[in-house]
N, C-alpha and C positions, 0 to 999 in steps of 0.2 A: 205844814211841811210833810210831804210824803216821800219816803225813801224805800225803794224795793231792793232787797238784798237776798233774794231767793232764786237766783237764776239757774241753780242746779235743779230746782223743782220744775220750773218752766220759764220760758222767755217770752216777751211780748212779740207777737207776729209783726215783722217789719213791713213797712208800707209797700215795698217792692213786691213782696210775696202776696200781700193782700190784693194789689193791683192785678197780678197774674191770675189769682183765683177769681177775681171779678170777671175778667175776660172769659175764663172757662165757663163760669156759671151763666153768663149771658150769651156767649157766642159759640163755645166749643163743648157743649154739654152732652154730646152724643155718647153712646156706648162704644168704648174702644174696640170691642170685639165685632162690631157690625161692619159689614163690607161697603156700605154706602158712604156718601160724602160726609155725613154728620159723624159717622163712626171713624172715618179716616182722620178727621180733624182732631178728634179726641185722642186717637192713637198716636198722632204726631206729638201732642202735648206730653203724653206719658213717656214716649221715647226720648224726647228732648230732656225731660227731667231725669231720665235714667243716665243720660250722658253727663248732666250736671252733677248728679250725686256721685257718679263714678269718678269725676274729676276731683272731688273733695278728698278722696283717698287714693288717687292715682291708679285706679283699676284699669287694666289694659283693655278690658272688654266691657262695654256697658251692659251686656247680657248677663254679667256676673252679679248685677244688682237686682235683687228681688224685693219688690215693694210689699210692705206689710202695714198693719194698722199702727205700728209703733215698735219701740225697743223690746217691750215685753213679748210681743208675738214673735219677733225675730229670735229672741233668746229661746223661747219655747220650741220654735221650729228647729233650732239646732239640737237641743237636748232630745226632744221626742223624735225628730226626724232621723237622727242617728240611731237612737235606741230601737226604733221600729224596723231597722234593717236586720236585727238579730232575733232569731227564734228562741235563743237561750240567753238569759241575762249575762252581761259581761261586767267589766270594771271601768269606771270613769273617775276622773280627778277634777276637783274644783278647789278654789281657795276657801278659807273659813270666813272671808269678808265679801262674799258675793252679794249682789243685789238679789232681792227675793224673786225676781223674774228668772233667776238661775237656780237659787237654792230650793225654791218650792217645787218646780218640776223634777229636780233631782231627788228630793225627798219622796216624791211619788214613785219614782223609779226604784228607790230603795225598798219601798213597800212591796214592790213587784219582784224583788229578789236580786236586784242589781247591787253590786259591790261598789261602794263609794269611798274614796279617800278625800278628806278635806285638809288641804295643806295649811299648816300653822303659819302664823305671821309673827313678826317681832313686835315690840312695843310701839313701833312706828307704823305698823300695819303692812309691812313689806315681807314678801316671800323670799326665802333663801333658795335660789335655783337648785342647789344640791338636794333640797328636800323633794323637789319634783323628780329629779333623777332617781332618787332612792325609792320613790313611790310607784314608779312605772312597773307594770307586770306584763306577762305574755298576753293576757286578755284585756289589756287597757285599750279602749277604742276611741277615747276622747279626753282631751284636757281642755277645761274652760276656766280662764282666769280674767277677772275684770281688769280693764286697762287703767282706769282712774277711779278710785273709790269715792262714791258720791257723798258719803257722810264725813270722812276725815281727809279726803283730798289726795291720799297717797297714790302715786303712780308706780305700777309694778314694772319689773324688768322684762317687759313683754318680748323683746327681741331675743334675749337669752333663753327665756322659757320656751318660746316657740322653736328655737333651734334645737333644744333638748328633745322636745316632742317629735320634731321632724326627723332627727337622727335615729329615733327609735320607731319610725313609721307610724306614729300616732297622730291623729287629727288634732289640730289646735284651734280653739275659738277664743275670741276676746270680745267682751261687752265694752264697746268703745263709745257708748252713749255720752258720757261726760267728757271724753277726750276729743272727739271729732269736732273740728271747727275751732278748737282752742290749742291743740298741739298738731304739728305736721304729722300726717300719717300717709305712708306710701306702701300699699299692699304688694307692690312689685318687689320691694326690698325687704319688707317685714315678713318673717316666716309664719304667717297666719293662713289658715285655710278658710276660716269663716269669721265674720266680723259684723257686729250689730250696731245700727245707727238709729237715731230718733230725730224727727223733724223739729219738734217743739223745744229741743235743747239748743237749737242754732237759729232761733228767730223765724222758724217756719211754723205752720199751723199744727195744732194738736191733731192726732188721729192718723198720722203718717209716719212710717219708719222704713227701714230697709235692712236686708241681710246681704252682705257680700259673701258670695259662694265661689271659691276658686274653681276654675274649670276642671271637670272630671270628678268633682266631689259629688257623691250620691246622697240624697236625702229622700225620705218618704214624707210626702206632704201631710199636714195636719188636717186639711180640709179637702174633701172630695167634691168635684163639681166640674166646671167648664174648662179647667186646665189653664187658666191665665197664669201669668208670671212664670213662663217656662215650665208650667205644670206643677210648680211648687206652692202656689198660693191661689187657689181657685176663688172666684168671686169677682164681680165687676169692680174694676179699680176705682178708688175714690179720686177721680181725675182732678178736681179743684185742689184738694189737699196735696196731691202729688206734685201739681204744678207749683204750688207755694213752696213745697219742700225743695224742689229743684232750684228755684231762684235763690232761696236762702242758702243752699249748699254752695252754689256758684259764688255768691257774694262773700260767704264765710271763707272760701278758699282765697279769694282776691284780697281780703282784708287781714288775713292771718298774720302776715309779717309785721303789720302795724299794731293790730289789736292785742296780740299776745304779749308783747313787751309792755304795753300800757297797763294791761291787767296785772301783770307781775309787779309792776311798780306800785299800783294801788294795793294789791294784796300785801306786799311787804310793809307798806305804810300802815295798814290796818294791824298787822301783827306787832309792829313797833309801838303803836298807841295802846293796844290791849295789854302789852307787856308791862305797862305802867300800873296795871290793876293786878295786884298779887294774887287775888282769889281766882283769876282766870289763868288756866294752864293750857298751852297749845296741845292739840292732838294731831296725829298723823306725822308724816315725814316732811320736814321743812325744806329739805333739799330736793327730793323727788316728789314733786307736788303739782297738782293742777294749777294753771296760771291764775285762775279766778277764785280760788278756794281758801277760805279762812275758817278754821274750826278750833274750838276751845271747850273746856269743861269747867264747871264751877266747883272750886274746892272750898267748902264752908264747914264750920264746926258742927252744926246740928243736922246737916243733910236735908234741910227743908227747902232749899232752893233748887228746883229741878230745871232742866232745859225748857220744859213746857211753860214754867212760870215766867222765865225770861222772855220767851216768845210772846206771851200774852202781854207782858209789861211793855215791851217795845212796840207791840202792835198798838197799844193805847197811845203811844207817842208818835204813831204814824210811820213806823219802821217795820218792814217785813223781813223776818229771818226764819229759820226753822230749827227744830230740835231732833236729836237722834233717837231718844227714848220714845217708845210707842205706847199709846193708851188703848187698852182693850177692856171693854165693859166697865169703864170707869176706873180701872186699876192701871197704874203706871208701870210699865215694864222697862227694865234697863235695856240699853242699846246692845243688840247682839254683836255689833261690830266692835264696840269698845270692850265688851267682855272677851271677844276673841283675841283682842290685843293685850289682854292681861289686866284690864282695869277692874277695880272692885265694883260691886253692884251699885254702891252709893255714887261712885264717880260716873258710872255708866248711865245714871239717871240725869246727870247734869250737863250733857253735851249739847252745844249749839253750833250752828253753821251759818256763816255769812258768805254768800256767793255773789260775785260781782259780774257786771255785764256792760253792754255798750253805753248805757246811760249813766253809769256810776261815775261820780266825780270825787276829787279829793275832799271837797266840802262835805259830801255825803259820808265819807269815811270818818272825817273829823267829828261831825255832829253825832254819828252813831256811837263812836267811842265815848264821847262825853255823856250821852244819854245812858249808855250801858253802865258807866261808872256811877252815875247818879242813882240809877235803879238799884244797883248792888249796895250802894251806901245806905239807901233807904231800907232795903230789906235786911241788911246786916249792919246795924248802926254801931255795933261793938267791934267790927272788923276793920282794921286799918286798910285803907285803899290807896296808900301812897307808898311807893317804893322807897326803902331806906338806903 
């Protein structure tokens, strides 16, 4: 029995997207920048996908969608594209629970003299909007806050945060890679200036992503070259991957009203079953949460059971999940996200994540909870695993 519960890491490419890619690879393989018929066919594919991705977030103009190689490039284009507008380092604000695709380029800017404020989060991983208001300065040029945290599932108050930034004339970006296709997003209503997306999180192919750029927002591109993607992302577009991304985005928008409630029901079932195992403690905000996301950490007496251990044990049972702690050069490091939320180093080594998707069933949830309970019982035989 094989059960995949790591949909926040990547999703299987859906058949409709694969079919669209096959057509491009065999019939529409031209360079979109070429003026001849082969190029025109490829350009039409790219522009159709631009419309489809724009529809997922209700962007008024398809030209506001800039195709990239993925969410990481989209995030880097925001951070570095804004920073390169200024000859003198300025101030920017991020949260303390950002994905490394934001925190790492920001760390680099810090080395170059930029001032950075990292907003603290509460024990559930959520920002208090008043903290943002207090952190804004005269030289603040950008606020970037993740929409839905990939490790603990917490959804931030993006609308309120965006309104605060906008009222102070500061650009606001959100990394919506985990939220798009799972939560309704309307950039015509949401006060965001820039928003990052990824194809392989919504059943499109890996290697494609997009950045929504509100009209009149200026960025300096990371790559110099032929000026593709409205001059913001030079290089011949990956037409097959973009075609698959477009189809996946269109279908995600169509299925959102049905799939999101289904995922929420499965998510809540998983939390209820895992609550019967006292050594597993939920992490993240249970009320403001991604629909498909379940996260817990292991509370054990000797601290020997890490999240990585549970990932390996469940993998042996044919179940794919992920852990928050990272392994560098053979040494296990505690999750920086859980540390930012106030967890101890021992607790931050024990985080695991189960993320659900289109193929997840109630039987998958029930079986996984049973296996996880058995694994913990075997690893901690002296620990009671029954709720009193």
